[in-house]
C-alpha positions in Angstrom: -15.3 214.0 -11.8 -15.1 216.6 -8.7 -16.7 220.2 -8.7 -13.5 222.2 -7.2 -12.9 225.6 -6.2 -9.1 226.4 -6.4 -7.4 228.9 -3.8 -3.9 230.2 -4.7 -1.7 233.1 -5.7 2.0 232.4 -6.7 3.8 230.5 -9.4 4.2 227.6 -6.7 0.3 227.1 -7.2 0.2 227.2 -10.9 1.3 223.4 -11.6 -1.2 221.9 -9.3 -4.0 224.2 -10.9 -2.8 222.9 -14.3 -2.6 219.4 -13.3 -6.1 219.4 -11.8 -7.6 220.9 -15.3 -5.8 218.4 -17.2 -7.3 215.7 -15.0 -10.5 216.9 -16.0 -12.1 218.0 -12.5 -14.4 220.8 -13.2 -12.9 224.1 -11.9 -15.6 226.3 -10.9 -13.8 229.2 -9.8 -10.3 230.2 -8.7 -9.9 232.8 -5.8 -6.4 234.6 -5.8 -5.2 237.7 -4.1 -6.1 240.8 -5.7 -3.5 242.3 -7.9 -0.6 244.4 -6.4 0.9 247.8 -7.6 3.5 247.0 -9.9 5.5 250.4 -9.4 6.8 253.0 -11.7 3.4 253.8 -13.2 3.0 250.1 -14.6 -0.3 249.7 -13.2 -1.4 246.7 -11.1 0.3 243.1 -11.5 -1.8 240.1 -11.3 -0.8 237.0 -9.5 0.4 234.2 -11.2 -2.4 232.1 -10.5 -4.7 234.8 -11.8 -3.1 235.1 -15.1 -3.1 231.3 -15.8 -6.9 231.0 -14.9 -7.9 234.0 -17.1 -5.7 232.4 -20.1 -7.8 229.4 -19.5 -11.2 230.9 -19.3 -11.7 229.9 -15.6 -13.6 232.7 -13.4 -11.5 234.4 -11.1 -12.5 236.4 -7.7 -10.2 238.2 -5.9 -11.7 239.4 -2.3 -9.7 241.0 0.1 -10.9 239.4 2.8 -13.3 235.9 3.6 -14.4 237.3 6.8 -17.5 239.0 5.1 -20.7 236.9 5.2 -21.4 237.8 1.7 -18.3 236.4 0.4 -18.6 233.7 2.5 -22.3 232.9 0.7 -21.0 233.5 -2.6 -18.4 230.5 -2.0 -21.2 228.4 -0.6 -23.4 229.0 -3.8 -20.6 227.1 -5.8 -21.6 224.1 -4.1 -18.2 222.7 -4.8 -17.4 219.2 -3.6 -13.9 220.6 -2.4 -11.6 223.5 -2.1 -7.7 222.9 -3.1 -5.8 225.6 -1.4 -2.3 226.3 -2.6 -0.2 229.1 -0.9 -3.4 231.4 -1.2 -2.4 234.1 1.5 -5.7 234.8 3.1 -6.9 233.2 6.2 -9.9 230.8 5.7 -12.6 231.4 8.5 -14.4 228.3 9.9 -17.5 229.0 7.5 -15.2 228.9 4.4 -13.2 225.7 5.6 -16.8 224.2 6.1 -18.3 225.2 2.9 -17.5 222.7 0.2 -18.8 219.1 0.9 -15.4 217.6 1.5 -13.8 220.6 3.0 -10.5 222.2 2.0 -7.5 220.3 1.2 -4.3 222.1 1.3 -0.7 221.5 -0.2 2.2 222.3 2.0 5.9 222.1 1.7 7.1 220.4 4.6 7.0 217.1 6.7 4.4 218.3 9.2 4.6 218.8 12.0 7.8 220.4 11.2 7.9 223.8 9.5 4.2 224.7 10.1 3.6 228.4 8.4 4.7 230.8 5.9 8.3 229.9 4.7 8.8 226.0 5.2 10.9 225.7 2.1 13.5 228.0 3.1 13.6 227.2 6.8 14.2 223.8 6.2 17.2 224.5 4.2 18.3 227.1 6.6 18.1 224.7 9.4 20.3 221.9 7.4 17.6 219.5 7.0 18.4 216.8 4.6 14.7 215.6 4.1 11.4 217.3 3.6 8.0 216.5 2.1 5.0 217.5 0.0 1.8 217.0 2.1 -2.0 217.2 1.5 -3.5 218.2 4.6 -7.2 218.4 5.5 -7.4 222.0 6.8 -8.9 223.1 10.0 -8.8 226.4 12.1 -5.3 226.2 13.4 -2.0 226.7 11.4 -1.2 223.9 9.5 -2.2 221.6 12.1 -5.0 219.4 10.2 -4.7 215.6 9.5 -2.5 214.3 6.6 -4.4 212.9 3.7 -1.4 212.2 1.4 2.4 212.9 1.5 5.7 212.4 -0.7 9.1 212.7 1.3 11.9 214.7 -0.8 15.4 214.6 -0.3 17.3 218.0 -0.1 20.7 217.7 -1.9 23.9 219.2 0.0 24.2 222.5 -2.3 20.3 222.4 -3.1 18.6 226.0 -3.0 15.2 227.0 -2.0 14.7 227.9 -5.4 15.5 224.5 -6.7 13.5 222.8 -3.8 10.4 225.2 -4.4 10.1 223.7 -8.1 10.6 220.3 -7.2 7.8 220.6 -4.7 5.8 222.4 -7.0 5.9 219.7 -9.8 5.6 216.9 -7.2 3.0 218.6 -5.1 0.9 219.1 -8.0 0.9 215.2 -9.0 0.3 214.5 -5.3 -2.8 216.7 -5.1 -4.3 215.3 -8.4 -3.8 211.7 -6.7 -5.5 212.8 -3.6 -8.3 214.1 -5.6 -8.6 210.7 -7.5 -8.8 208.8 -4.1 -11.2 211.3 -2.4 -13.6 210.8 -5.4 -13.2 206.9 -5.1 -13.9 207.3 -1.2 -10.2 205.8 -0.6 -8.3 208.8 0.8 -6.9 207.9 4.0 -6.6 210.3 7.1 -3.8 210.6 9.7 -3.4 213.2 12.3 -0.4 214.9 13.0 2.3 213.8 15.7 2.4 215.9 18.6 6.0 216.0 18.7 8.3 217.5 16.4 6.4 220.6 15.8 8.5 223.8 14.6 7.4 227.0 13.0 8.4 228.7 9.7 7.7 232.4 10.2 8.3 234.6 7.1 11.6 235.4 6.3 12.7 238.8 7.9 14.9 241.6 6.1 17.0 241.6 9.3 17.7 237.9 8.7 19.6 238.0 5.2 22.7 239.4 6.1 25.6 236.7 6.0 27.2 236.5 9.3 30.8 234.7 8.6 31.4 234.3 12.5 29.2 231.6 12.2 30.4 227.8 11.2 31.0 227.2 7.6 27.7 224.7 7.4 25.4 227.3 9.0 26.5 230.1 6.6 26.3 228.0 3.4 22.7 226.8 4.6 22.0 230.3 5.1 23.0 231.3 1.6 21.3 228.4 -0.1 18.0 228.8 2.1 17.7 232.6 0.6 18.4 231.8 -2.5 17.2 233.4 -5.1 14.9 235.3 -3.0 15.2 237.6 -0.7 18.9 236.8 -1.1 21.7 236.6 1.3 24.3 239.4 1.1 27.6 240.7 2.4 29.0 244.3 2.2 32.4 244.7 0.5 34.3 247.5 -1.4 36.4 250.6 -0.1 35.4 252.4 2.9 32.6 255.0 2.2 31.7 252.9 -1.0 30.9 249.4 0.1 28.3 247.7 -1.9 25.8 245.2 -0.9 26.6 241.8 -2.8 23.8 239.3 -2.8 25.3 235.5 -2.8 22.9 233.1 -4.7 25.2 229.8 -4.6 28.3 228.7 -2.8 29.6 225.3 -1.5 31.5 224.2 1.5 35.4 224.8 1.1 38.8 223.9 2.8 40.6 226.9 4.6 40.8 228.7 7.9 41.0 232.2 8.9 39.6 235.4 10.5 35.9 235.2 9.8 35.2 237.1 6.5 38.7 236.9 5.1 39.3 236.0 1.6 41.3 233.1 1.5 41.9 232.9 -2.3 41.7 233.9 -5.8 38.6 232.0 -6.0 36.3 233.9 -3.3 36.8 231.5 -0.5 35.6 233.2 2.7 36.7 232.2 6.2 34.2 231.3 8.6 34.2 230.9 12.4 34.9 227.0 11.6 36.2 226.2 7.9 35.0 228.3 5.0 32.7 228.6 1.9 33.5 229.3 -1.5 31.0 231.8 -3.3 30.0 230.7 -6.9 27.2 232.7 -7.8 26.9 236.6 -6.8 24.7 239.6 -8.1 25.6 243.4 -7.4 22.6 245.7 -6.9 20.8 246.3 -10.1 23.1 243.8 -12.2 22.1 240.4 -13.3 23.7 237.4 -11.4 27.3 236.3 -12.5 29.8 233.5 -11.9 32.4 234.2 -9.1 35.0 234.5 -11.9 33.0 237.1 -13.8 32.1 239.1 -10.6 35.8 239.3 -9.7 36.9 240.7 -13.1 34.7 244.0 -12.3 34.8 243.6 -8.5 38.2 242.8 -7.3 38.2 241.3 -3.9 41.7 240.1 -3.7 43.4 237.6 -1.0 43.5 239.1 2.8 40.4 241.3 1.9 37.7 241.5 4.7 34.1 241.4 3.7 
């Protein structure tokens, strides 16, 4: 069994941590982002990885940076065989990358070199990609530039949301990492340099990108909605002038119809785009729970001919 330091923060990383523990590897310590303020006087909120590790008796460390030589020496003192990194959120400087015997293996949610960076799941769907991958990558000092050690392709369904793809990737990625660790232990884990062509980047989603622009073609609007669902959520404004509300759209599908972009075409929330139309299936008003389109319309009428 391998001696492992695990580095991860969000819910996406928890299945991998659990699978590694279940496979019998020795988890020496878990590194995760420091607790964040929860707001409204509720104190600090620990990350999903932090909560899981504490519940299973694994030591947890939350350094603010790994550039400090003392923190680097503390990591080195674990004498780990390998570090497993899944959406950790801190930059790993060269001394950290080189501290474990076999370096650091990262689980990345894209078909590298496509979608290097912070938001590969959302960007793949927003771009209309029909396939992506989870990959175990050997980390180097670049941004997701290291060689690929193991990969598994994943189809993206036509109406699949970023949340749904996230969950599929989390589970398949966990299994993939355990398989990679098994091959590493046996000395059979291969290494393939990334292609130099086809490089794209997946920057973090900015709030300015989240508003729905119905002046775009219907397929682009549809991909935008599902790529941002459930978080941060694509949105439009509707309601009487002076009382317009921001409405999130969590699920939609392509539909028949045409008209002035942003016009409601029927009683089922079909909205015209530059070309074609989208039907809104699940929506959420501010401060309220998600609802179906039918339920939404009972409390927030948008009659045919309305413009959003």
